[in-house]
C-alpha positions as CSV (number, residue, x, y, z in Angstrom):
1,M,20.8,9.4,-15.7
2,A,24.0,10.6,-14.2
3,L,26.3,8.1,-12.5
4,K,25.9,9.8,-9.1
5,D,22.1,9.5,-9.4
6,Q,22.5,5.8,-10.2
7,I,24.7,5.3,-7.2
8,K,22.2,7.1,-4.9
9,D,19.4,4.9,-6.3
10,L,21.5,1.8,-5.8
11,A,22.3,2.8,-2.2
12,A,18.6,3.4,-1.5
13,F,17.7,0.1,-3.0
14,A,20.4,-1.7,-0.9
15,N,19.2,0.0,2.2
16,A,15.6,-0.9,1.7
17,T,16.5,-4.5,0.9
18,A,18.7,-4.8,4.0
19,L,16.0,-3.3,6.2
20,A,13.4,-5.7,4.8
21,A,15.7,-8.7,5.4
22,L,16.4,-7.6,9.0
23,K,12.6,-7.3,9.6
24,G,12.0,-10.8,8.2
25,E,10.1,-9.4,5.2
26,A,10.2,-10.7,1.7
27,V,13.4,-9.6,-0.2
28,K,12.6,-11.1,-3.5
29,A,9.3,-10.4,-5.3
30,T,7.1,-13.4,-5.9
31,P,7.4,-15.0,-9.4
32,E,4.0,-13.6,-10.3
33,E,4.9,-10.1,-9.2
34,A,8.2,-10.2,-11.1
35,T,6.4,-11.4,-14.2
36,R,3.8,-8.6,-13.9
37,R,6.5,-6.0,-13.5
38,Y,8.6,-7.4,-16.4
39,N,5.5,-7.5,-18.7
40,T,4.8,-3.9,-17.8
41,C,8.4,-3.0,-18.7
42,V,8.2,-4.8,-22.1
43,N,5.6,-2.2,-23.2
44,C,7.6,0.8,-21.8
45,P,9.3,3.1,-24.3
46,F,12.2,3.5,-21.9
47,L,13.2,-0.2,-22.2
48,V,15.9,-0.7,-24.7
49,A,17.7,-4.0,-25.1
50,E,16.6,-5.2,-21.7
51,K,17.9,-2.0,-20.0
52,C,15.9,0.9,-18.6
53,T,17.1,4.2,-20.0
54,K,15.6,6.0,-17.0
55,C,17.6,4.2,-14.3
56,G,20.2,2.2,-16.2
57,C,19.1,-1.2,-14.7
58,K,18.9,-4.5,-16.4
59,M,15.2,-5.2,-15.9
60,G,15.4,-9.0,-16.0
61,M,17.1,-8.7,-12.6
62,K,15.5,-5.6,-11.1
63,V,11.9,-6.8,-11.4
64,Q,12.8,-9.7,-9.1
65,W,13.6,-7.6,-6.0
66,Q,10.7,-6.5,-3.8
67,A,12.3,-3.2,-2.8
68,A,13.0,-2.2,-6.4
69,K,10.9,0.6,-7.9
70,C,10.2,1.6,-11.5
71,G,12.9,4.0,-12.7
72,D,10.4,6.5,-14.1
73,K,10.1,8.7,-11.0
74,E,7.6,11.1,-12.7
75,N,5.2,8.3,-13.8
76,P,6.2,5.0,-12.2
77,K,4.7,1.9,-13.8
78,W,5.1,-0.3,-10.8
């Protein structure tokens, strides 16, 4: 993924997280949801050394944020 695409994705994530916080909605995923997401990522062929090759994110951190989405835009896993 190109750097400009990563920056766009990060900006969209930050915006969604800020809007959720302003509305009083959950910003962090529940521990159960974060675990479910991470376990899904563990079985994904795009996860290499804890990093998603689709979006470039460290999945141990990304799965913990409610607004975060799977980096596989064509076939999202979560």
